[in-house]
Biopython code that builds the backbone (N, CA, C, O; Angstrom):
import numpy as np
from Bio.PDB.StructureBuilder import StructureBuilder

atoms = [
    (1, "MET", "N", (16.165, 134.582, 137.672)),
    (1, "MET", "CA", (17.138, 134.108, 138.632)),
    (1, "MET", "C", (17.778, 132.843, 138.074)),
    (1, "MET", "O", (17.101, 132.008, 137.473)),
    (2, "THR", "N", (19.081, 132.709, 138.276)),
    (2, "THR", "CA", (19.834, 131.540, 137.845)),
    (2, "THR", "C", (20.246, 130.740, 139.068)),
    (2, "THR", "O", (20.751, 131.288, 140.048)),
    (3, "HIS", "N", (20.020, 129.430, 138.994)),
    (3, "HIS", "CA", (20.433, 128.516, 140.055)),
    (3, "HIS", "C", (21.478, 127.570, 139.485)),
    (3, "HIS", "O", (21.355, 127.115, 138.347)),
    (4, "ALA", "N", (22.500, 127.275, 140.267)),
    (4, "ALA", "CA", (23.532, 126.341, 139.831)),
    (4, "ALA", "C", (24.088, 125.610, 141.044)),
    (4, "ALA", "O", (24.031, 126.093, 142.175)),
    (5, "ILE", "N", (24.625, 124.434, 140.770)),
    (5, "ILE", "CA", (25.335, 123.668, 141.795)),
    (5, "ILE", "C", (26.757, 123.522, 141.300)),
    (5, "ILE", "O", (26.991, 123.108, 140.165)),
    (6, "VAL", "N", (27.707, 123.865, 142.160)),
    (6, "VAL", "CA", (29.113, 123.744, 141.803)),
    (6, "VAL", "C", (29.733, 122.691, 142.707)),
    (6, "VAL", "O", (29.746, 122.834, 143.930)),
    (7, "LEU", "N", (30.253, 121.622, 142.084)),
    (7, "LEU", "CA", (30.968, 120.580, 142.808)),
    (7, "LEU", "C", (32.438, 120.982, 142.871)),
    (7, "LEU", "O", (32.995, 121.476, 141.890)),
    (8, "ILE", "N", (33.060, 120.770, 144.022)),
    (8, "ILE", "CA", (34.410, 121.292, 144.246)),
    (8, "ILE", "C", (35.315, 120.217, 144.831)),
    (8, "ILE", "O", (34.979, 119.586, 145.834)),
    (9, "GLN", "N", (36.472, 120.013, 144.191)),
    (9, "GLN", "CA", (37.532, 119.193, 144.760)),
    (9, "GLN", "C", (38.551, 120.135, 145.370)),
    (9, "GLN", "O", (38.896, 121.158, 144.778)),
    (10, "ALA", "N", (39.033, 119.786, 146.559)),
    (10, "ALA", "CA", (39.960, 120.669, 147.262)),
    (10, "ALA", "C", (41.188, 119.908, 147.739)),
    (10, "ALA", "O", (41.162, 118.689, 147.908)),
    (11, "GLU", "N", (42.249, 120.649, 147.949)),
    (11, "GLU", "CA", (43.436, 120.083, 148.575)),
    (11, "GLU", "C", (43.102, 119.741, 150.026)),
    (11, "GLU", "O", (42.341, 120.462, 150.671)),
    (12, "ARG", "N", (43.646, 118.685, 150.525)),
    (12, "ARG", "CA", (43.330, 118.235, 151.895)),
    (12, "ARG", "C", (43.616, 119.304, 152.946)),
    (12, "ARG", "O", (42.856, 119.448, 153.903)),
    (13, "ASN", "N", (44.688, 120.045, 152.779)),
    (13, "ASN", "CA", (45.033, 121.055, 153.792)),
    (13, "ASN", "C", (44.107, 122.271, 153.755)),
    (13, "ASN", "O", (44.188, 123.131, 154.632)),
    (14, "ALA", "N", (43.225, 122.356, 152.748)),
    (14, "ALA", "CA", (42.301, 123.494, 152.645)),
    (14, "ALA", "C", (40.903, 123.159, 153.155)),
    (14, "ALA", "O", (40.070, 124.056, 153.290)),
    (15, "LEU", "N", (40.631, 121.899, 153.438)),
    (15, "LEU", "CA", (39.270, 121.470, 153.783)),
    (15, "LEU", "C", (38.703, 122.187, 155.012)),
    (15, "LEU", "O", (37.524, 122.542, 155.027)),
    (16, "ALA", "N", (39.504, 122.396, 156.011)),
    (16, "ALA", "CA", (38.997, 122.970, 157.272)),
    (16, "ALA", "C", (38.462, 124.388, 157.096)),
    (16, "ALA", "O", (37.504, 124.766, 157.770)),
    (17, "GLU", "N", (39.049, 125.167, 156.224)),
    (17, "GLU", "CA", (38.662, 126.573, 156.080)),
    (17, "GLU", "C", (37.810, 126.867, 154.851)),
    (17, "GLU", "O", (37.127, 127.890, 154.801)),
    (18, "LEU", "N", (37.843, 125.986, 153.871)),
    (18, "LEU", "CA", (37.225, 126.282, 152.589)),
    (18, "LEU", "C", (35.702, 126.412, 152.662)),
    (18, "LEU", "O", (35.130, 127.258, 151.975)),
    (19, "GLY", "N", (35.049, 125.609, 153.461)),
    (19, "GLY", "CA", (33.589, 125.686, 153.573)),
    (19, "GLY", "C", (33.121, 127.070, 153.990)),
    (19, "GLY", "O", (32.188, 127.615, 153.400)),
    (20, "GLY", "N", (33.754, 127.637, 154.992)),
    (20, "GLY", "CA", (33.405, 128.975, 155.449)),
    (20, "GLY", "C", (33.695, 130.034, 154.401)),
    (20, "GLY", "O", (32.933, 130.988, 154.249)),
    (21, "GLN", "N", (34.801, 129.868, 153.674)),
    (21, "GLN", "CA", (35.141, 130.816, 152.614)),
    (21, "GLN", "C", (34.127, 130.760, 151.477)),
    (21, "GLN", "O", (33.754, 131.792, 150.919)),
    (22, "LEU", "N", (33.684, 129.556, 151.137)),
    (22, "LEU", "CA", (32.674, 129.407, 150.085)),
    (22, "LEU", "C", (31.380, 130.106, 150.482)),
    (22, "LEU", "O", (30.773, 130.809, 149.674)),
    (23, "ALA", "N", (30.966, 129.911, 151.716)),
    (23, "ALA", "CA", (29.707, 130.483, 152.196)),
    (23, "ALA", "C", (29.716, 132.006, 152.196)),
    (23, "ALA", "O", (28.652, 132.622, 152.151)),
    (24, "GLU", "N", (30.881, 132.621, 152.244)),
    (24, "GLU", "CA", (30.985, 134.075, 152.275)),
    (24, "GLU", "C", (30.917, 134.719, 150.884)),
    (24, "GLU", "O", (30.796, 135.939, 150.774)),
    (25, "ILE", "N", (30.995, 133.916, 149.837)),
    (25, "ILE", "CA", (30.984, 134.462, 148.478)),
    (25, "ILE", "C", (29.576, 134.913, 148.116)),
    (25, "ILE", "O", (28.605, 134.182, 148.314)),
    (26, "ARG", "N", (29.479, 136.109, 147.590)),
    (26, "ARG", "CA", (28.179, 136.637, 147.163)),
    (26, "ARG", "C", (27.618, 135.754, 146.048)),
    (26, "ARG", "O", (28.294, 135.504, 145.050)),
    (27, "GLY", "N", (26.404, 135.292, 146.218)),
    (27, "GLY", "CA", (25.766, 134.399, 145.257)),
    (27, "GLY", "C", (25.743, 132.954, 145.707)),
    (27, "GLY", "O", (24.956, 132.161, 145.189)),
    (28, "VAL", "N", (26.593, 132.593, 146.664)),
    (28, "VAL", "CA", (26.580, 131.233, 147.210)),
    (28, "VAL", "C", (25.532, 131.203, 148.321)),
    (28, "VAL", "O", (25.704, 131.823, 149.370)),
    (29, "ALA", "N", (24.448, 130.475, 148.072)),
    (29, "ALA", "CA", (23.367, 130.389, 149.053)),
    (29, "ALA", "C", (23.720, 129.416, 150.169)),
    (29, "ALA", "O", (23.478, 129.698, 151.342)),
    (30, "GLU", "N", (24.289, 128.274, 149.806)),
    (30, "GLU", "CA", (24.717, 127.274, 150.778)),
    (30, "GLU", "C", (25.977, 126.596, 150.268)),
    (30, "GLU", "O", (26.193, 126.498, 149.060)),
    (31, "ALA", "N", (26.799, 126.132, 151.183)),
    (31, "ALA", "CA", (27.963, 125.322, 150.843)),
    (31, "ALA", "C", (27.944, 124.105, 151.764)),
    (31, "ALA", "O", (27.846, 124.241, 152.983)),
    (32, "TYR", "N", (28.037, 122.921, 151.174)),
    (32, "TYR", "CA", (27.979, 121.670, 151.922)),
    (32, "TYR", "C", (29.291, 120.920, 151.777)),
    (32, "TYR", "O", (29.849, 120.863, 150.681)),
    (33, "SER", "N", (29.792, 120.347, 152.854)),
    (33, "SER", "CA", (30.869, 119.374, 152.718)),
    (33, "SER", "C", (30.184, 118.045, 152.415)),
    (33, "SER", "O", (29.188, 117.694, 153.047)),
    (34, "VAL", "N", (30.723, 117.311, 151.447)),
    (34, "VAL", "CA", (30.072, 116.092, 150.977)),
    (34, "VAL", "C", (31.084, 114.955, 150.882)),
    (34, "VAL", "O", (32.295, 115.174, 150.926)),
    (35, "THR", "N", (30.566, 113.744, 150.752)),
    (35, "THR", "CA", (31.429, 112.575, 150.614)),
    (35, "THR", "C", (31.550, 112.205, 149.141)),
    (35, "THR", "O", (30.783, 112.674, 148.301)),
    (36, "GLY", "N", (32.519, 111.365, 148.849)),
    (36, "GLY", "CA", (32.682, 110.876, 147.482)),
    (36, "GLY", "C", (33.806, 111.588, 146.756)),
    (36, "GLY", "O", (34.763, 112.063, 147.367)),
    (37, "GLU", "N", (33.671, 111.651, 145.447)),
    (37, "GLU", "CA", (34.702, 112.231, 144.589)),
    (37, "GLU", "C", (34.912, 113.722, 144.845)),
    (37, "GLU", "O", (36.013, 114.239, 144.650)),
    (38, "TRP", "N", (33.870, 114.403, 145.275)),
    (38, "TRP", "CA", (33.911, 115.849, 145.495)),
    (38, "TRP", "C", (33.952, 116.129, 146.992)),
    (38, "TRP", "O", (33.465, 115.335, 147.797)),
    (39, "ASP", "N", (34.535, 117.263, 147.355)),
    (39, "ASP", "CA", (34.654, 117.639, 148.769)),
    (39, "ASP", "C", (33.561, 118.607, 149.216)),
    (39, "ASP", "O", (33.144, 118.583, 150.374)),
    (40, "PHE", "N", (33.100, 119.453, 148.303)),
    (40, "PHE", "CA", (32.061, 120.436, 148.615)),
    (40, "PHE", "C", (31.061, 120.525, 147.465)),
    (40, "PHE", "O", (31.388, 120.258, 146.308)),
    (41, "ALA", "N", (29.842, 120.907, 147.815)),
    (41, "ALA", "CA", (28.828, 121.262, 146.826)),
    (41, "ALA", "C", (28.314, 122.634, 147.234)),
    (41, "ALA", "O", (27.827, 122.817, 148.349)),
    (42, "ALA", "N", (28.422, 123.586, 146.334)),
    (42, "ALA", "CA", (27.956, 124.943, 146.602)),
    (42, "ALA", "C", (26.707, 125.204, 145.764)),
    (42, "ALA", "O", (26.697, 124.966, 144.556)),
    (43, "VAL", "N", (25.658, 125.694, 146.414)),
    (43, "VAL", "CA", (24.424, 126.043, 145.719)),
    (43, "VAL", "C", (24.461, 127.549, 145.463)),
    (43, "VAL", "O", (24.558, 128.348, 146.395)),
    (44, "LEU", "N", (24.384, 127.919, 144.191)),
    (44, "LEU", "CA", (24.419, 129.329, 143.809)),
    (44, "LEU", "C", (23.032, 129.795, 143.393)),
    (44, "LEU", "O", (22.321, 129.103, 142.664)),
    (45, "ARG", "N", (22.663, 130.963, 143.863)),
    (45, "ARG", "CA", (21.437, 131.624, 143.435)),
    (45, "ARG", "C", (21.833, 133.040, 143.030)),
    (45, "ARG", "O", (22.256, 133.846, 143.859)),
    (46, "LEU", "N", (21.686, 133.320, 141.746)),
    (46, "LEU", "CA", (22.184, 134.581, 141.195)),
    (46, "LEU", "C", (21.068, 135.318, 140.470)),
    (46, "LEU", "O", (20.237, 134.702, 139.802)),
    (47, "ARG", "N", (21.052, 136.634, 140.604)),
    (47, "ARG", "CA", (20.013, 137.446, 139.957)),
    (47, "ARG", "C", (20.101, 137.391, 138.444)),
    (47, "ARG", "O", (19.079, 137.282, 137.767)),
    (48, "GLU", "N", (21.297, 137.462, 137.911)),
    (48, "GLU", "CA", (21.513, 137.505, 136.465)),
    (48, "GLU", "C", (22.348, 136.307, 136.029)),
    (48, "GLU", "O", (23.267, 135.901, 136.741)),
    (49, "GLN", "N", (22.042, 135.744, 134.879)),
    (49, "GLN", "CA", (22.800, 134.607, 134.375)),
    (49, "GLN", "C", (24.265, 134.980, 134.154)),
    (49, "GLN", "O", (25.150, 134.149, 134.357)),
    (50, "ASP", "N", (24.525, 136.213, 133.743)),
    (50, "ASP", "CA", (25.900, 136.660, 133.520)),
    (50, "ASP", "C", (26.739, 136.633, 134.793)),
    (50, "ASP", "O", (27.966, 136.566, 134.723)),
    (51, "ASP", "N", (26.095, 136.686, 135.947)),
    (51, "ASP", "CA", (26.816, 136.640, 137.220)),
    (51, "ASP", "C", (27.468, 135.279, 137.452)),
    (51, "ASP", "O", (28.445, 135.180, 138.194)),
    (52, "LEU", "N", (26.938, 134.238, 136.828)),
    (52, "LEU", "CA", (27.449, 132.890, 137.049)),
    (52, "LEU", "C", (28.924, 132.776, 136.664)),
    (52, "LEU", "O", (29.725, 132.251, 137.436)),
    (53, "ALA", "N", (29.279, 133.257, 135.498)),
    (53, "ALA", "CA", (30.673, 133.181, 135.055)),
    (53, "ALA", "C", (31.590, 133.941, 136.004)),
    (53, "ALA", "O", (32.685, 133.476, 136.322)),
    (54, "HIS", "N", (31.146, 135.098, 136.453)),
    (54, "HIS", "CA", (31.959, 135.889, 137.384)),
    (54, "HIS", "C", (32.174, 135.137, 138.695)),
    (54, "HIS", "O", (33.303, 135.029, 139.172)),
    (55, "VAL", "N", (31.113, 134.627, 139.268)),
    (55, "VAL", "CA", (31.221, 133.960, 140.572)),
    (55, "VAL", "C", (32.088, 132.709, 140.461)),
    (55, "VAL", "O", (32.958, 132.487, 141.303)),
    (56, "VAL", "N", (31.865, 131.889, 139.435)),
    (56, "VAL", "CA", (32.597, 130.618, 139.328)),
    (56, "VAL", "C", (34.047, 130.829, 138.903)),
    (56, "VAL", "O", (34.954, 130.322, 139.564)),
    (57, "THR", "N", (34.285, 131.555, 137.829)),
    (57, "THR", "CA", (35.643, 131.634, 137.287)),
    (57, "THR", "C", (36.514, 132.692, 137.949)),
    (57, "THR", "O", (37.723, 132.501, 138.079)),
    (58, "GLU", "N", (35.923, 133.796, 138.368)),
    (58, "GLU", "CA", (36.734, 134.874, 138.919)),
    (58, "GLU", "C", (36.793, 134.880, 140.442)),
    (58, "GLU", "O", (37.705, 135.474, 141.018)),
    (59, "THR", "N", (35.850, 134.236, 141.096)),
    (59, "THR", "CA", (35.824, 134.282, 142.553)),
    (59, "THR", "C", (36.043, 132.905, 143.165)),
    (59, "THR", "O", (37.043, 132.667, 143.843)),
    (60, "LEU", "N", (35.110, 132.011, 142.922)),
    (60, "LEU", "CA", (35.129, 130.708, 143.572)),
    (60, "LEU", "C", (36.364, 129.888, 143.208)),
    (60, "LEU", "O", (37.073, 129.410, 144.093)),
    (61, "SER", "N", (36.621, 129.725, 141.927)),
    (61, "SER", "CA", (37.738, 128.866, 141.512)),
    (61, "SER", "C", (39.110, 129.472, 141.828)),
    (61, "SER", "O", (40.123, 128.781, 141.718)),
    (62, "GLN", "N", (39.159, 130.726, 142.211)),
    (62, "GLN", "CA", (40.422, 131.371, 142.561)),
    (62, "GLN", "C", (40.785, 131.228, 144.039)),
    (62, "GLN", "O", (41.864, 131.647, 144.457)),
    (63, "LEU", "N", (39.890, 130.642, 144.825)),
    (63, "LEU", "CA", (40.193, 130.452, 146.244)),
    (63, "LEU", "C", (41.358, 129.479, 146.396)),
    (63, "LEU", "O", (41.409, 128.469, 145.694)),
    (64, "PRO", "N", (42.284, 129.763, 147.291)),
    (64, "PRO", "CA", (43.402, 128.839, 147.518)),
    (64, "PRO", "C", (42.880, 127.484, 147.988)),
    (64, "PRO", "O", (42.009, 127.404, 148.854)),
    (65, "GLY", "N", (43.420, 126.436, 147.408)),
    (65, "GLY", "CA", (43.055, 125.088, 147.822)),
    (65, "GLY", "C", (42.044, 124.404, 146.924)),
    (65, "GLY", "O", (41.827, 123.199, 147.054)),
    (66, "ILE", "N", (41.417, 125.143, 146.012)),
    (66, "ILE", "CA", (40.478, 124.515, 145.094)),
    (66, "ILE", "C", (41.263, 123.926, 143.925)),
    (66, "ILE", "O", (42.029, 124.622, 143.258)),
    (67, "VAL", "N", (41.059, 122.636, 143.693)),
    (67, "VAL", "CA", (41.768, 121.920, 142.640)),
    (67, "VAL", "C", (40.950, 121.879, 141.359)),
    (67, "VAL", "O", (41.483, 122.081, 140.268)),
    (68, "LYS", "N", (39.636, 121.612, 141.495)),
    (68, "LYS", "CA", (38.797, 121.405, 140.318)),
    (68, "LYS", "C", (37.349, 121.706, 140.676)),
    (68, "LYS", "O", (36.918, 121.478, 141.806)),
    (69, "THR", "N", (36.601, 122.222, 139.697)),
    (69, "THR", "CA", (35.167, 122.460, 139.896)),
    (69, "THR", "C", (34.393, 121.881, 138.715)),
    (69, "THR", "O", (34.919, 121.723, 137.613)),
    (70, "GLN", "N", (33.138, 121.574, 138.983)),
    (70, "GLN", "CA", (32.200, 121.195, 137.926)),
    (70, "GLN", "C", (30.897, 121.917, 138.216)),
    (70, "GLN", "O", (30.336, 121.787, 139.303)),
    (71, "THR", "N", (30.417, 122.681, 137.240)),
    (71, "THR", "CA", (29.220, 123.497, 137.427)),
    (71, "THR", "C", (28.048, 122.888, 136.675)),
    (71, "THR", "O", (28.152, 122.531, 135.502)),
    (72, "MET", "N", (26.932, 122.782, 137.381)),
    (72, "MET", "CA", (25.690, 122.302, 136.779)),
    (72, "MET", "C", (24.649, 123.396, 136.936)),
    (72, "MET", "O", (24.318, 123.787, 138.055)),
    (73, "VAL", "N", (24.131, 123.895, 135.812)),
    (73, "VAL", "CA", (23.110, 124.939, 135.831)),
    (73, "VAL", "C", (21.745, 124.266, 135.874)),
    (73, "VAL", "O", (21.486, 123.323, 135.126)),
    (74, "ALA", "N", (20.877, 124.753, 136.748)),
    (74, "ALA", "CA", (19.536, 124.186, 136.885)),
    (74, "ALA", "C", (18.592, 124.774, 135.846)),
    (74, "ALA", "O", (18.575, 125.985, 135.626)),
    (75, "PHE", "N", (17.804, 123.907, 135.206)),
    (75, "PHE", "CA", (16.766, 124.366, 134.282)),
    (75, "PHE", "C", (15.533, 124.803, 135.052)),
    (75, "PHE", "O", (14.950, 125.849, 134.767)),
    (76, "GLU", "N", (15.138, 123.995, 136.030)),
    (76, "GLU", "CA", (13.989, 124.297, 136.866)),
    (76, "GLU", "C", (14.349, 123.978, 138.305)),
    (76, "GLU", "O", (15.211, 123.139, 138.570)),
    (77, "VAL", "N", (13.685, 124.650, 139.228)),
    (77, "VAL", "CA", (13.941, 124.449, 140.646)),
    (77, "VAL", "C", (12.689, 123.885, 141.295)),
    (77, "VAL", "O", (11.591, 124.415, 141.127)),
    (78, "TYR", "N", (12.869, 122.809, 142.034)),
    (78, "TYR", "CA", (11.778, 122.200, 142.786)),
    (78, "TYR", "C", (12.196, 122.160, 144.246)),
    (78, "TYR", "O", (13.346, 121.858, 144.565)),
    (79, "SER", "N", (11.264, 122.464, 145.118)),
    (79, "SER", "CA", (11.570, 122.377, 146.546)),
    (79, "SER", "C", (10.303, 122.029, 147.297)),
    (79, "SER", "O", (9.202, 122.206, 146.775)),
    (80, "ARG", "N", (10.444, 121.541, 148.502)),
    (80, "ARG", "CA", (9.306, 121.204, 149.338)),
    (80, "ARG", "C", (8.467, 122.457, 149.567)),
    (80, "ARG", "O", (7.238, 122.386, 149.601)),
    (81, "HIS", "N", (9.118, 123.584, 149.721)),
    (81, "HIS", "CA", (8.404, 124.846, 149.920)),
    (81, "HIS", "C", (7.482, 125.124, 148.739)),
    (81, "HIS", "O", (6.332, 125.519, 148.931)),
    (82, "ASP", "N", (7.977, 124.921, 147.519)),
    (82, "ASP", "CA", (7.167, 125.151, 146.331)),
    (82, "ASP", "C", (5.980, 124.196, 146.279)),
    (82, "ASP", "O", (4.869, 124.606, 145.941)),
    (83, "LEU", "N", (6.204, 122.927, 146.612)),
    (83, "LEU", "CA", (5.131, 121.936, 146.584)),
    (83, "LEU", "C", (4.072, 122.244, 147.634)),
    (83, "LEU", "O", (2.877, 122.126, 147.363)),
    (84, "ASP", "N", (4.501, 122.638, 148.831)),
    (84, "ASP", "CA", (3.545, 122.993, 149.891)),
    (84, "ASP", "C", (2.679, 124.172, 149.455)),
    (84, "ASP", "O", (1.470, 124.180, 149.685)),
    (85, "ALA", "N", (3.302, 125.165, 148.825)),
    (85, "ALA", "CA", (2.546, 126.339, 148.369)),
    (85, "ALA", "C", (1.553, 125.959, 147.283)),
    (85, "ALA", "O", (0.436, 126.476, 147.256)),
    (86, "LEU", "N", (1.948, 125.059, 146.385)),
    (86, "LEU", "CA", (1.062, 124.639, 145.306)),
    (86, "LEU", "C", (-0.177, 123.940, 145.841)),
    (86, "LEU", "O", (-1.282, 124.200, 145.364)),
    (87, "PHE", "N", (-0.017, 123.055, 146.823)),
    (87, "PHE", "CA", (-1.145, 122.290, 147.328)),
    (87, "PHE", "C", (-1.959, 123.036, 148.363)),
    (87, "PHE", "O", (-3.016, 122.548, 148.764)),
    (88, "SER", "N", (-1.513, 124.198, 148.812)),
    (88, "SER", "CA", (-2.279, 124.950, 149.787)),
    (88, "SER", "C", (-3.172, 126.019, 149.126)),
    (88, "SER", "O", (-3.874, 126.751, 149.823)),
    (89, "VAL", "N", (-3.148, 126.108, 147.807)),
    (89, "VAL", "CA", (-3.961, 127.084, 147.098)),
    (89, "VAL", "C", (-5.441, 126.803, 147.362)),
    (89, "VAL", "O", (-5.908, 125.678, 147.186)),
    (90, "GLY", "N", (-6.158, 127.816, 147.778)),
    (90, "GLY", "CA", (-7.583, 127.678, 147.996)),
    (90, "GLY", "C", (-7.964, 127.198, 149.380)),
    (90, "GLY", "O", (-9.153, 127.047, 149.662)),
    (91, "GLU", "N", (-7.016, 126.955, 150.241)),
    (91, "GLU", "CA", (-7.343, 126.509, 151.606)),
    (91, "GLU", "C", (-7.676, 127.688, 152.483)),
    (91, "GLU", "O", (-7.977, 127.513, 153.664)),
]
sb = StructureBuilder()
sb.init_structure("model")
sb.init_model(0)
sb.init_chain("A")
sb.init_seg("    ")
for serial, (resi, resn, name, xyz) in enumerate(atoms, 1):
    if name == "N":
        sb.init_residue(resn, " ", resi, " ")
    sb.init_atom(name, np.array(xyz, "f"), 0.0, 1.0, " ", f" {name:<3s}", serial, name[0])
structure = sb.get_structure()
């Protein structure tokens, strides 16, 4: 499984609808509106690494109102769920 975070800058007139559109894309697990230089952060979880290029370049970045994206691929994934499972072994 491939995990990635895509930071997204959007045109101001697209902000109201873009979050919902991002969330509907296959492979986008969550989409957050955020503060700062970027307007959205989309968390991608994809079965195959090859799916990443398709989702980012052919689907996500083609949405109307997206100005710029920056993709960060995760090497390892850590979550509270994983930590809880690790420490509950043998209980």
